[in-house]
Each structure stands twice: as C-alpha cells, then as structure tokens.
N, C-alpha and C positions, 0 to 999 in steps of 0.2 A: 279721620280727616275727610273721607269721601262723604260720610253721612252729613257732616257739617256743611260741606259745599252744596250737597243736594238740597238741604233745608234752606240754605241761603237763597238758591236759585228759585226754589218753589215759592218762598216768601215774596220775592220780587215779581214773579210771574203771576202769582195769585193776586197780589195787591195792586199791580200796575197794568196788567194786560187787559186786552179788549173785552173778551166775553165775560159778562157778569156771572155766568154760571160757574166760572172758575173760582170765584170768591166774592164776598159781599162788599169789598172795598176797592178803591182805586189806588191807594197808596198806603204804605205802612213803614214803620221803622222798627227794627228788632235786632237784638243781640242774641245769638244762640249760645247757650251754655249747657254743657253735659250735665247729667243728673248728679254726678259725684261732685260737682262744683256748687250745687244748690245752696248748701248752708253758708258758703263763703260769700255769695253774691246776692242773696235774696233781697237784701235791703239796699243794694246799689253798688257803691264803689269801695266796699270793704273798709280798709284802713284810711282811704282817702276822704271818706265822708265824715265830717265832724258830727253830724247828727242825722237821724233817720226818723221819719214821721209817716205813720199810716193814716190815710184819710179814706174812710168808707161810708161817710154820711154826707149826702148832698142836699143842701137846703133848697135848691131850685133846679128843676129840670126843664130844658127848653126844647120841646119836640120840634122837628123840622119836617116839611112836606116831602123831602127827598133825602138821599144819603149824603153823608160827608161834610158836615159843618166843621171844617178843619181850623180855620182862622177866625178869631173873634176879636173885634175892636169896638172901642167906644168913642163917641164924639167928645169934643171939648166940654160940652155941657152935660156929659154923662148919659146921653141917649144911647140906647143899644142894649145888648150887643148887636152888631152887624156881623153877618157871616155869609160865605159863599157855599153853595151846595152842588151836587153832582149834575143837576139839570140845567145849570148855567145861570141860575138866579143869585142875586145878592139880596139877602133878607134883612129886615130891621125888626128887632123885638120891641113890641109896643105895650109890654106889661102882661101880667098873668091872665087877665080877662080876654085879651085879644090874641096874644102870642106873636108869632112871626108874621109879617106881611111883606109882600113883594116891594123891593126898593129899587133895584137897578139890574142891568145886564149888559154884557159886553158885545154880544153878537148881534149885528143888524139883521141877521137871517133867522133869528130865533122866533118861534111861534109857540104859544102856550099849548095848543092842541097836540103838537108833535113832541115838545120838549118837557113839559111839566111832569115831574115824577121820575124821569129816566135816570138810570145809573149806568147806562151803556156807554162805554168810552168811544164807541164808534159814532156816537151822536155829537161828540165834542166839537168837530169842525162846524156843525150847524148851530148847536145850542150854546157853545162856549163852555168854559169850565173856570170859574174864578177860584184861585188858590189863595195867594197872599193878599192881605188887605192892609192899608195903612192910611190914617188920616193926616192931612195937613191941617193942624188945629188953627192956624192963623187964617186960612182961607175957607175952612170947613169943607174942602174938597176931599173926597175919598179916592185914593189911588188903588187900583186893582191890577194884580198880576194874573192875567188870564192865560191859561196854558196854550190857547190857540190864537188869541187876539192881542197878544203883547201886553204892553203897559198902557193902562187906560185910566181915565179919571172921570168922576161924576160929581156934580154939585149937590146941594142940600135937597134939591127937588127930585133927585133920583132919575129913573128912566134909562134911556140908552146912553152908555158911557162913550166918551170921546177917546179915540186912540191917540196917544202922544208919542209912542215909540213902537215900531215894528221891526227895526233892524238896528244894528250897531256896527260901524266900520265895514259896511258892505255885506254883512252876514245877517240873514233874517233871524228873528227871535223864534226859535223852533218850539220852545217849552218854557215859557215864563213862569216862575215859581214863587220865590221869596220876595219880600218887600219890607222896607222900613223907611220912614220919613224922618229926616233930621229937622226937628222943630225949630232949631236955631237958624240954620242956613236955608231951610226948605228944600234942600236937595234930597232926591228920592234914590235910595239904593235898592237894587233888585238883582235877581239872578236869571240866567238862562241855563237850564239843566244841561243842554247839549246844543251844539250848532248843527248837528246832523239828524238827530232823531226827535220825533215828537212824543207826546205822552202816550200815543197809541202804539209806539214802537219800542217799548221797554225791552222786549225779548231781543230785538236786534241790537239795542244799546249794550245789553249785557254780553251778548255773543262777541261783540266788537271790543269789549273792554274800553268803552268810550271814555275819554278824558278831555272833552272839548267844552266843558262847562265854563261859564263866565260870571264874574261879578261886574256889575255895571252901575253907572250913576246917570241920573237925568236932572238937569238943572231947569226948573220951570221958568226962570227968568230969561235964559238964553236959548232954551229948547235943545240944548246940546246933550247928546248921549255919549258917554265915555266908557271905554272898557278898562277896568281897573285891574282885574286878574283874569288870566286864561289858564287852561289846562287842568280845570277842576274835574274831579271824578264824581259826578253826580252833584253838581252845585245845587245846594238846597236853600236854606233860609238865611236871613240877615238880621243883624241887630246893631244899631248905632249906640255908641257910648253916650252917657249922660252929658259929658263935656264936649262932645262932637269931635274928640281927638282920634277916634278909630271906629271902624265898623267890623263886625265879625261876620264870617260867612262859613256855612257848614258844607262839608263834603260827605254826602250820605254814604256812598260806596267807599270812600277813602277812610271813614271812621275817624274823622278829625274836624276841628274847627280852626280857621285861620284868622289872624288879626291883621287887618290892612290899616296902615297909619294915614290919617288925614291931616295931622298937624305934627309939628316938631321936627327934630333932625332926621327922623326915619320917614318923613312924608313920602308917599308913593311906594313904600316898601311893605312887605308882608312877612309874618313869621307865624310859627305854629302857636296857637293859643292853648289847646288842650286836645288830647286824644280821647275820644268818647265813642262807644259803639253806635253806629248808625244814627247820628244826630239828626233830629227832625227840626221842629220849629224852635226859634230863639226868640225869647221875649224879655225885654229889659224891665226890671222893676223900678218903682219910684225912687228907691235908694241908690240905683245905679248898678245893681247886680244883674245877672242874667239867669233865666230858667230855661233849660234845654230839655225837651222831651226825648227820651231814649228808652224804648221798650226792651224788656228782657224775656227771652224765650228759654224755657227749661224742659228738657226732654225727660219725662218720667215714664219709663217703660214704653207703653204704646201711646201714651197721651202727651200732647204738647201744652205746657202751661205758660200763660202769658202774664208777666208782671209789668203793668203800666207804670212808668216812672217819670218824674220831673226832677232834674238835677240843678240845684241852685249853685251858681259859680260866681266868684268875685271877679271884678274887672281885671285882675291880674292873673286869672286862670286857676285859682284855688277853689276846690270843691268845698262848699259849706254845708250842704244839706241834700239828702235824697228824699223825695216825696213819693210814697207808694199809694196808688189809688185802687181802692177795692170797690165794694158796693156794686152799683150799676155798671161799673167799668171792670169788675172782676173778670179776669181772663180775656180782656179785650184790649186791643192796641189803641193807643192815643197818639195824637200828633201835636198837641199844643197844651201847654200849661201857662196861663197868664195870671199874674197877681194883680188884682184890681180892687181897690178899697180893702175890705176886710175879708175877701174871698179869693179862692183859686178858681179860675174859669178853665174848663177842660174841653178841648175840641178833638174830634176824631173823624177821619174819613170812613171809618169802619162801621159807624152807627148812624141812626137818624135822629140824633138829639145832641145837645150840648148840656153841660151841667156846671153848677157852682157849688163848691164846698167851703165852709168857713175855715179860716186859717187857724182857728183854735188858739 
C-alpha cells in the first residue's frame, strides 16, 4: 500500500510540478497496478470491456515545436488539428509540407524570444498554457481553457485571444483545464481544477487533499458564468452529450466521472457516471459515445511499464471497448484519444508530437 501511494505521489509531482528536470511532462494520468495483476488488466477493464484493440501503427505524426500537444480539435470545415503546447502557443496544422504554424495565444505578456520552446511551468504566468480547446462551429470561434488566463476565445484570424471569464461567483479561475462546446445551445462547459491552487502548485494541492474543483458554464449570449458543480477532487475534462441532455466531468484524483443533467426531471442534479482510474480527456464520438484516456502503470520488478489506453464508453456508462496504443506511444502516457473521420488522434503532454492511427 505504501509503495502504491509513493508511486501515485511521484506521478503527480513528476508530471505536474514546476522543475522540468523532474520529468518531461506537465501532466499525466495513470493507474498503478501491481505486477501480479498484469495479466488481468493489460487490455483494460477485464470483464467490463466488450472488446480490446491494439493500435501500434500510426499513419501520420504531427511534430510540434514544444512539448505537450494534449488537446486536438478540428474546425467545422475540417481544418487542423489545432493544439496547445507548453510554451503558450495554439498551433494549426497546415498539412505535411508545412506542418504546424502559430495560430493564437492567450497571454498578452507573451514574447517569442522568452517563451518559444519552453516547457518550464514557472513560465506559465508569462507565456500562458492552453490546455482544453473547443470550437463553436456556428461562429468558427475557438474557445481556449488556459491554465493561467482563464476561459478565452479567438476568431478565425487567430492572434491574441480575448478573455471571456476569469472568475466565477467571486472566486478567480485558478487553473482552467477542460472545455467542451455544446453545438446546439452554444454554451461552453469548462472546469477549474481548484479554487486555491494553480498549475504550479500541484504539490500543495496534493498535500492539502484539495477538493475545490468546479464544473462551470459560460453563455456567450448573456456572458453569464455559472457554477454547476463544486467539491470536485481534481476537476478535469468535460464532454457534452450529443443530444445536449447532460455533460460529463472527470475527477482525476477521485477516479471517477460524473454526469450532470442539463435537461429532464433531473436537471441541475448530478450522479456517478463511471469509476475509472485517473480519467484524463473526454472526447465524444460522432455516434454519441465517449472515449476517455486512462493510462495504466505496471510495476515489473525494477521497471515501470506504461500502457496508454483509450476507453470507449456508451452514453449510459457501459464500457464498449479498450484501445491500447503502442508504436511511438509504447511505454508513454497519453492524455487524449479522439475519433475523427477514419482515424484516432492521440495527444499527450509527455511528448513533442501528436499522431493519428487508422481505426482499422
């Protein structure tokens, strides 16, 4: 038990803390599993998973000029992917001949000379750190959850984003993280990891056992910001249902995903959607299912093995499939799996590239 706790703390401190020398990433999600459990959990959720699929051939690799392309989104016309990286930039992919180009940024204090290429969390307040991204396809505006600059948006021309929310009900947004846009209502759903601690203060957050995370909404028509849920332990990512009847929000440290009802007799209420180890990004598929990234760590004698996974879940919480990613992601943590067209797009704060694998 002590070993498991130590590994859990090391993961958080390595992946979220300030000095880049401690680890190569800013954030990660992982489930620790003892060696004797390896055969039972290697492919994911054991008896819960209806099917398992190994993906280790990637048709396209998208190099980025800095670490951490975690969230990947496409415009309504199929342009992209767009992604945010550790030095504060939002990039747009312009094809294999050009690659990624600068598109936008959230910090008015950012300078290319100081910020370009950095992965030092201590530069976040100056350079910004875009985490979640989400398009409003009706207006073509890109919404940005920046860890230090709150909820922002930028138009098709890119450049400096406009802040649209920096606080909610009197409390500042300390660590804006997840985001999803309801394409029917245009309401933006997003999270604040904590009301007390910023992205640079993960060690303090852990020591305090912080559970002040929030699920919020922003209405672009009225400019109103609402707090929908409080008391979340590591509020992470969000995903709106296809019929706009509910929104999911993950609790990274709580190891679970909640369903918050937006319509029907339970409107304004929440319930447990599924328990899942260290859930990271939630992405809805075209058919209305969700894919949640959830890494698996296996202790093998002196070595730690990482199994990067995406878990496909029905809108009612049933696990349908576990996707295992090998190849260039072998033994690396991932943060997002998005189904787009005939491919799975994978993002990770742990590396300096994104990639696409055919669905097969």
